[in-house]
PyMOL commands that place a pseudoatom at each C-alpha (Angstrom):
pseudoatom trace, name=CA, resn=MET, resi=1, chain=A, elem=C, hetatm=0, pos=[54.000, 43.746, 23.752]
pseudoatom trace, name=CA, resn=ASP, resi=2, chain=A, elem=C, hetatm=0, pos=[50.727, 40.512, 24.114]
pseudoatom trace, name=CA, resn=ALA, resi=3, chain=A, elem=C, hetatm=0, pos=[51.880, 36.954, 23.708]
pseudoatom trace, name=CA, resn=LEU, resi=4, chain=A, elem=C, hetatm=0, pos=[51.341, 37.129, 19.440]
pseudoatom trace, name=CA, resn=GLU, resi=5, chain=A, elem=C, hetatm=0, pos=[53.501, 39.952, 19.016]
pseudoatom trace, name=CA, resn=SER, resi=6, chain=A, elem=C, hetatm=0, pos=[56.428, 38.228, 21.185]
pseudoatom trace, name=CA, resn=ILE, resi=7, chain=A, elem=C, hetatm=0, pos=[55.812, 35.313, 19.374]
pseudoatom trace, name=CA, resn=GLY, resi=8, chain=A, elem=C, hetatm=0, pos=[56.996, 37.312, 16.060]
pseudoatom trace, name=CA, resn=ASP, resi=9, chain=A, elem=C, hetatm=0, pos=[60.252, 36.871, 16.232]
pseudoatom trace, name=CA, resn=PRO, resi=10, chain=A, elem=C, hetatm=0, pos=[62.070, 33.718, 14.990]
pseudoatom trace, name=CA, resn=VAL, resi=11, chain=A, elem=C, hetatm=0, pos=[64.207, 33.116, 17.851]
pseudoatom trace, name=CA, resn=ARG, resi=12, chain=A, elem=C, hetatm=0, pos=[61.349, 33.558, 20.350]
pseudoatom trace, name=CA, resn=ARG, resi=13, chain=A, elem=C, hetatm=0, pos=[59.435, 31.648, 17.621]
pseudoatom trace, name=CA, resn=ARG, resi=14, chain=A, elem=C, hetatm=0, pos=[61.932, 28.701, 18.217]
pseudoatom trace, name=CA, resn=PHE, resi=15, chain=A, elem=C, hetatm=0, pos=[62.041, 28.334, 21.856]
pseudoatom trace, name=CA, resn=VAL, resi=16, chain=A, elem=C, hetatm=0, pos=[58.487, 28.154, 22.073]
pseudoatom trace, name=CA, resn=GLU, resi=17, chain=A, elem=C, hetatm=0, pos=[58.785, 25.067, 19.580]
pseudoatom trace, name=CA, resn=LEU, resi=18, chain=A, elem=C, hetatm=0, pos=[61.908, 23.740, 22.042]
pseudoatom trace, name=CA, resn=LEU, resi=19, chain=A, elem=C, hetatm=0, pos=[59.774, 24.306, 24.866]
pseudoatom trace, name=CA, resn=ALA, resi=20, chain=A, elem=C, hetatm=0, pos=[56.736, 22.179, 23.423]
pseudoatom trace, name=CA, resn=ARG, resi=21, chain=A, elem=C, hetatm=0, pos=[58.510, 19.614, 23.752]
pseudoatom trace, name=CA, resn=GLY, resi=22, chain=A, elem=C, hetatm=0, pos=[59.290, 20.126, 27.522]
pseudoatom trace, name=CA, resn=GLU, resi=23, chain=A, elem=C, hetatm=0, pos=[60.848, 22.243, 29.762]
pseudoatom trace, name=CA, resn=LEU, resi=24, chain=A, elem=C, hetatm=0, pos=[64.643, 23.213, 29.135]
pseudoatom trace, name=CA, resn=PRO, resi=25, chain=A, elem=C, hetatm=0, pos=[67.190, 25.293, 31.218]
pseudoatom trace, name=CA, resn=ALA, resi=26, chain=A, elem=C, hetatm=0, pos=[68.309, 28.878, 29.786]
pseudoatom trace, name=CA, resn=GLY, resi=27, chain=A, elem=C, hetatm=0, pos=[71.323, 27.406, 29.288]
pseudoatom trace, name=CA, resn=SER, resi=28, chain=A, elem=C, hetatm=0, pos=[70.157, 24.907, 26.551]
pseudoatom trace, name=CA, resn=LEU, resi=29, chain=A, elem=C, hetatm=0, pos=[67.932, 27.319, 24.828]
pseudoatom trace, name=CA, resn=ALA, resi=30, chain=A, elem=C, hetatm=0, pos=[70.855, 29.978, 24.662]
pseudoatom trace, name=CA, resn=GLU, resi=31, chain=A, elem=C, hetatm=0, pos=[73.199, 27.278, 23.323]
pseudoatom trace, name=CA, resn=ARG, resi=32, chain=A, elem=C, hetatm=0, pos=[70.541, 26.585, 20.619]
pseudoatom trace, name=CA, resn=ALA, resi=33, chain=A, elem=C, hetatm=0, pos=[70.198, 30.137, 20.068]
pseudoatom trace, name=CA, resn=ALA, resi=34, chain=A, elem=C, hetatm=0, pos=[73.852, 30.563, 19.371]
pseudoatom trace, name=CA, resn=VAL, resi=35, chain=A, elem=C, hetatm=0, pos=[73.791, 27.650, 17.357]
pseudoatom trace, name=CA, resn=GLU, resi=36, chain=A, elem=C, hetatm=0, pos=[70.559, 28.223, 14.930]
pseudoatom trace, name=CA, resn=PHE, resi=37, chain=A, elem=C, hetatm=0, pos=[70.720, 31.903, 15.103]
pseudoatom trace, name=CA, resn=GLY, resi=38, chain=A, elem=C, hetatm=0, pos=[74.099, 33.142, 16.209]
pseudoatom trace, name=CA, resn=ILE, resi=39, chain=A, elem=C, hetatm=0, pos=[72.954, 34.838, 18.962]
pseudoatom trace, name=CA, resn=SER, resi=40, chain=A, elem=C, hetatm=0, pos=[74.801, 35.846, 22.525]
pseudoatom trace, name=CA, resn=GLN, resi=41, chain=A, elem=C, hetatm=0, pos=[73.781, 34.536, 25.818]
pseudoatom trace, name=CA, resn=PRO, resi=42, chain=A, elem=C, hetatm=0, pos=[72.500, 37.543, 26.838]
pseudoatom trace, name=CA, resn=ALA, resi=43, chain=A, elem=C, hetatm=0, pos=[70.473, 38.071, 23.764]
pseudoatom trace, name=CA, resn=ALA, resi=44, chain=A, elem=C, hetatm=0, pos=[69.210, 35.129, 23.802]
pseudoatom trace, name=CA, resn=SER, resi=45, chain=A, elem=C, hetatm=0, pos=[68.086, 35.822, 27.905]
pseudoatom trace, name=CA, resn=ARG, resi=46, chain=A, elem=C, hetatm=0, pos=[66.165, 39.291, 26.593]
pseudoatom trace, name=CA, resn=HIS, resi=47, chain=A, elem=C, hetatm=0, pos=[64.136, 36.972, 24.406]
pseudoatom trace, name=CA, resn=LEU, resi=48, chain=A, elem=C, hetatm=0, pos=[63.374, 34.429, 27.347]
pseudoatom trace, name=CA, resn=ARG, resi=49, chain=A, elem=C, hetatm=0, pos=[62.567, 37.741, 29.213]
pseudoatom trace, name=CA, resn=VAL, resi=50, chain=A, elem=C, hetatm=0, pos=[59.760, 38.475, 26.782]
pseudoatom trace, name=CA, resn=LEU, resi=51, chain=A, elem=C, hetatm=0, pos=[58.427, 35.856, 26.268]
pseudoatom trace, name=CA, resn=ARG, resi=52, chain=A, elem=C, hetatm=0, pos=[58.565, 35.406, 30.366]
pseudoatom trace, name=CA, resn=GLU, resi=53, chain=A, elem=C, hetatm=0, pos=[56.788, 38.770, 30.586]
pseudoatom trace, name=CA, resn=THR, resi=54, chain=A, elem=C, hetatm=0, pos=[54.104, 38.096, 27.721]
pseudoatom trace, name=CA, resn=GLY, resi=55, chain=A, elem=C, hetatm=0, pos=[52.851, 34.848, 29.883]
pseudoatom trace, name=CA, resn=LEU, resi=56, chain=A, elem=C, hetatm=0, pos=[54.280, 31.859, 27.055]
pseudoatom trace, name=CA, resn=VAL, resi=57, chain=A, elem=C, hetatm=0, pos=[56.412, 30.695, 29.194]
pseudoatom trace, name=CA, resn=THR, resi=58, chain=A, elem=C, hetatm=0, pos=[57.832, 30.814, 32.808]
pseudoatom trace, name=CA, resn=SER, resi=59, chain=A, elem=C, hetatm=0, pos=[60.478, 29.833, 34.907]
pseudoatom trace, name=CA, resn=ARG, resi=60, chain=A, elem=C, hetatm=0, pos=[61.600, 28.526, 38.134]
pseudoatom trace, name=CA, resn=VAL, resi=61, chain=A, elem=C, hetatm=0, pos=[64.720, 28.351, 40.027]
pseudoatom trace, name=CA, resn=GLU, resi=62, chain=A, elem=C, hetatm=0, pos=[66.197, 24.860, 40.362]
pseudoatom trace, name=CA, resn=GLY, resi=63, chain=A, elem=C, hetatm=0, pos=[69.458, 25.249, 41.962]
pseudoatom trace, name=CA, resn=LYS, resi=64, chain=A, elem=C, hetatm=0, pos=[71.954, 27.379, 40.003]
pseudoatom trace, name=CA, resn=GLN, resi=65, chain=A, elem=C, hetatm=0, pos=[69.746, 26.927, 36.576]
pseudoatom trace, name=CA, resn=ARG, resi=66, chain=A, elem=C, hetatm=0, pos=[66.325, 28.913, 35.703]
pseudoatom trace, name=CA, resn=ILE, resi=67, chain=A, elem=C, hetatm=0, pos=[64.016, 26.070, 34.331]
pseudoatom trace, name=CA, resn=TYR, resi=68, chain=A, elem=C, hetatm=0, pos=[61.986, 27.163, 31.341]
pseudoatom trace, name=CA, resn=SER, resi=69, chain=A, elem=C, hetatm=0, pos=[58.079, 25.623, 30.149]
pseudoatom trace, name=CA, resn=LEU, resi=70, chain=A, elem=C, hetatm=0, pos=[55.384, 26.485, 28.290]
pseudoatom trace, name=CA, resn=ASP, resi=71, chain=A, elem=C, hetatm=0, pos=[52.364, 28.118, 29.786]
pseudoatom trace, name=CA, resn=ARG, resi=72, chain=A, elem=C, hetatm=0, pos=[49.556, 25.990, 28.335]
pseudoatom trace, name=CA, resn=ASP, resi=73, chain=A, elem=C, hetatm=0, pos=[46.958, 28.190, 29.139]
pseudoatom trace, name=CA, resn=ARG, resi=74, chain=A, elem=C, hetatm=0, pos=[48.780, 31.449, 27.322]
pseudoatom trace, name=CA, resn=ILE, resi=75, chain=A, elem=C, hetatm=0, pos=[49.383, 28.805, 24.575]
pseudoatom trace, name=CA, resn=GLU, resi=76, chain=A, elem=C, hetatm=0, pos=[45.480, 27.656, 24.540]
pseudoatom trace, name=CA, resn=ALA, resi=77, chain=A, elem=C, hetatm=0, pos=[44.236, 31.085, 24.380]
pseudoatom trace, name=CA, resn=ALA, resi=78, chain=A, elem=C, hetatm=0, pos=[46.593, 31.807, 21.365]
pseudoatom trace, name=CA, resn=ALA, resi=79, chain=A, elem=C, hetatm=0, pos=[45.146, 28.399, 19.530]
pseudoatom trace, name=CA, resn=VAL, resi=80, chain=A, elem=C, hetatm=0, pos=[41.675, 29.393, 20.260]
pseudoatom trace, name=CA, resn=TRP, resi=81, chain=A, elem=C, hetatm=0, pos=[42.461, 32.694, 18.560]
pseudoatom trace, name=CA, resn=PHE, resi=82, chain=A, elem=C, hetatm=0, pos=[44.197, 30.810, 16.054]
pseudoatom trace, name=CA, resn=ASP, resi=83, chain=A, elem=C, hetatm=0, pos=[41.194, 28.933, 15.389]
pseudoatom trace, name=CA, resn=GLU, resi=84, chain=A, elem=C, hetatm=0, pos=[38.789, 32.246, 15.317]
pseudoatom trace, name=CA, resn=VAL, resi=85, chain=A, elem=C, hetatm=0, pos=[40.837, 33.305, 12.414]
pseudoatom trace, name=CA, resn=ARG, resi=86, chain=A, elem=C, hetatm=0, pos=[41.386, 29.891, 10.638]
pseudoatom trace, name=CA, resn=GLY, resi=87, chain=A, elem=C, hetatm=0, pos=[37.352, 29.567, 10.432]
pseudoatom trace, name=CA, resn=PHE, resi=88, chain=A, elem=C, hetatm=0, pos=[36.762, 33.432, 9.398]
pseudoatom trace, name=CA, resn=TRP, resi=89, chain=A, elem=C, hetatm=0, pos=[39.439, 32.158, 6.239]
pseudoatom trace, name=CA, resn=SER, resi=90, chain=A, elem=C, hetatm=0, pos=[38.666, 29.014, 5.654]
pseudoatom trace, name=CA, resn=GLN, resi=91, chain=A, elem=C, hetatm=0, pos=[34.825, 30.441, 5.233]
pseudoatom trace, name=CA, resn=ARG, resi=92, chain=A, elem=C, hetatm=0, pos=[35.964, 33.192, 2.396]
pseudoatom trace, name=CA, resn=LEU, resi=93, chain=A, elem=C, hetatm=0, pos=[38.749, 30.859, 0.586]
pseudoatom trace, name=CA, resn=ASP, resi=94, chain=A, elem=C, hetatm=0, pos=[36.262, 28.038, 0.508]
pseudoatom trace, name=CA, resn=ALA, resi=95, chain=A, elem=C, hetatm=0, pos=[33.763, 30.603, -1.617]
pseudoatom trace, name=CA, resn=LEU, resi=96, chain=A, elem=C, hetatm=0, pos=[36.604, 31.737, -3.340]
pseudoatom trace, name=CA, resn=GLU, resi=97, chain=A, elem=C, hetatm=0, pos=[37.580, 28.266, -4.238]
pseudoatom trace, name=CA, resn=THR, resi=98, chain=A, elem=C, hetatm=0, pos=[34.006, 28.360, -5.369]
pseudoatom trace, name=CA, resn=GLU, resi=99, chain=A, elem=C, hetatm=0, pos=[34.289, 30.686, -7.557]
pseudoatom trace, name=CA, resn=LEU, resi=100, chain=A, elem=C, hetatm=0, pos=[37.003, 29.831, -9.217]
pseudoatom trace, name=CA, resn=ALA, resi=101, chain=A, elem=C, hetatm=0, pos=[35.698, 26.595, -10.161]
pseudoatom trace, name=CA, resn=ARG, resi=102, chain=A, elem=C, hetatm=0, pos=[32.517, 28.528, -11.889]
pseudoatom trace, name=CA, resn=GLY, resi=103, chain=A, elem=C, hetatm=0, pos=[34.877, 30.461, -13.781]
pseudoatom trace, name=CA, resn=VAL, resi=104, chain=A, elem=C, hetatm=0, pos=[37.321, 27.358, -14.712]
pseudoatom trace, name=CA, resn=ARG, resi=105, chain=A, elem=C, hetatm=0, pos=[33.597, 25.775, -15.790]
pseudoatom trace, name=CA, resn=ARG, resi=106, chain=A, elem=C, hetatm=0, pos=[32.181, 28.451, -17.908]
pseudoatom trace, name=CA, resn=ALA, resi=107, chain=A, elem=C, hetatm=0, pos=[35.331, 29.328, -19.052]
pseudoatom trace, name=CA, resn=ALA, resi=108, chain=A, elem=C, hetatm=0, pos=[35.662, 25.580, -20.930]
pseudoatom trace, name=CA, resn=ALA, resi=109, chain=A, elem=C, hetatm=0, pos=[32.115, 25.512, -21.560]
pseudoatom trace, name=CA, resn=ALA, resi=110, chain=A, elem=C, hetatm=0, pos=[32.860, 28.895, -23.608]
pseudoatom trace, name=CA, resn=ASP, resi=111, chain=A, elem=C, hetatm=0, pos=[35.843, 26.752, -25.303]
pseudoatom trace, name=CA, resn=ALA, resi=112, chain=A, elem=C, hetatm=0, pos=[33.609, 24.305, -26.001]
pseudoatom trace, name=CA, resn=VAL, resi=113, chain=A, elem=C, hetatm=0, pos=[31.193, 26.145, -27.843]
pseudoatom trace, name=CA, resn=ALA, resi=114, chain=A, elem=C, hetatm=0, pos=[34.371, 27.932, -29.645]
pseudoatom trace, name=CA, resn=VAL, resi=115, chain=A, elem=C, hetatm=0, pos=[35.276, 24.585, -30.852]
pseudoatom trace, name=CA, resn=ALA, resi=116, chain=A, elem=C, hetatm=0, pos=[32.123, 23.896, -31.668]
pseudoatom trace, name=CA, resn=GLU, resi=117, chain=A, elem=C, hetatm=0, pos=[31.713, 26.379, -33.855]
pseudoatom trace, name=CA, resn=THR, resi=118, chain=A, elem=C, hetatm=0, pos=[34.546, 26.593, -35.311]
pseudoatom trace, name=CA, resn=THR, resi=119, chain=A, elem=C, hetatm=0, pos=[34.416, 22.561, -36.891]
pseudoatom trace, name=CA, resn=THR, resi=120, chain=A, elem=C, hetatm=0, pos=[30.497, 23.183, -37.840]
pseudoatom trace, name=CA, resn=GLY, resi=121, chain=A, elem=C, hetatm=0, pos=[31.977, 26.161, -40.067]
pseudoatom trace, name=CA, resn=ARG, resi=122, chain=A, elem=C, hetatm=0, pos=[29.485, 28.744, -37.818]
pseudoatom trace, name=CA, resn=GLY, resi=123, chain=A, elem=C, hetatm=0, pos=[32.450, 30.582, -36.332]
pseudoatom trace, name=CA, resn=ARG, resi=124, chain=A, elem=C, hetatm=0, pos=[33.818, 31.684, -40.046]
pseudoatom trace, name=CA, resn=GLU, resi=125, chain=A, elem=C, hetatm=0, pos=[30.143, 33.107, -40.597]
pseudoatom trace, name=CA, resn=ALA, resi=126, chain=A, elem=C, hetatm=0, pos=[29.707, 35.447, -38.133]
pseudoatom trace, name=CA, resn=SER, resi=127, chain=A, elem=C, hetatm=0, pos=[33.399, 36.633, -39.425]
for i in range(1, 127): cmd.bond("trace and resi %d" % i, "trace and resi %d" % (i + 1))
show_as sticks, trace
zoom trace
């Protein structure tokens, strides 16, 4: 599983969101997961292990606690990938927007012609 796949799960995405604000002990993350998702501490630990194994988070032991933090380099690499994909889609969506606007203008012009023909009587002659 790669880093992007690992955040496909809502619990892991939430952990990343929480860690974006600063480092947190595993217990705090597990408590939030229990409240928000109804999962157990062992399940939360498995999610944290996946994030650790994919390199999105790092951990260190401090006394009896394991403290988690985001690996900024891995997050930045993911952000770069998203920016590339967003650029790809932005160009295509801009082109689509242009084509839709052209279609709306053409439809409005056709409606204007139809109204003009109806009011001048030309539309009835063609019938």
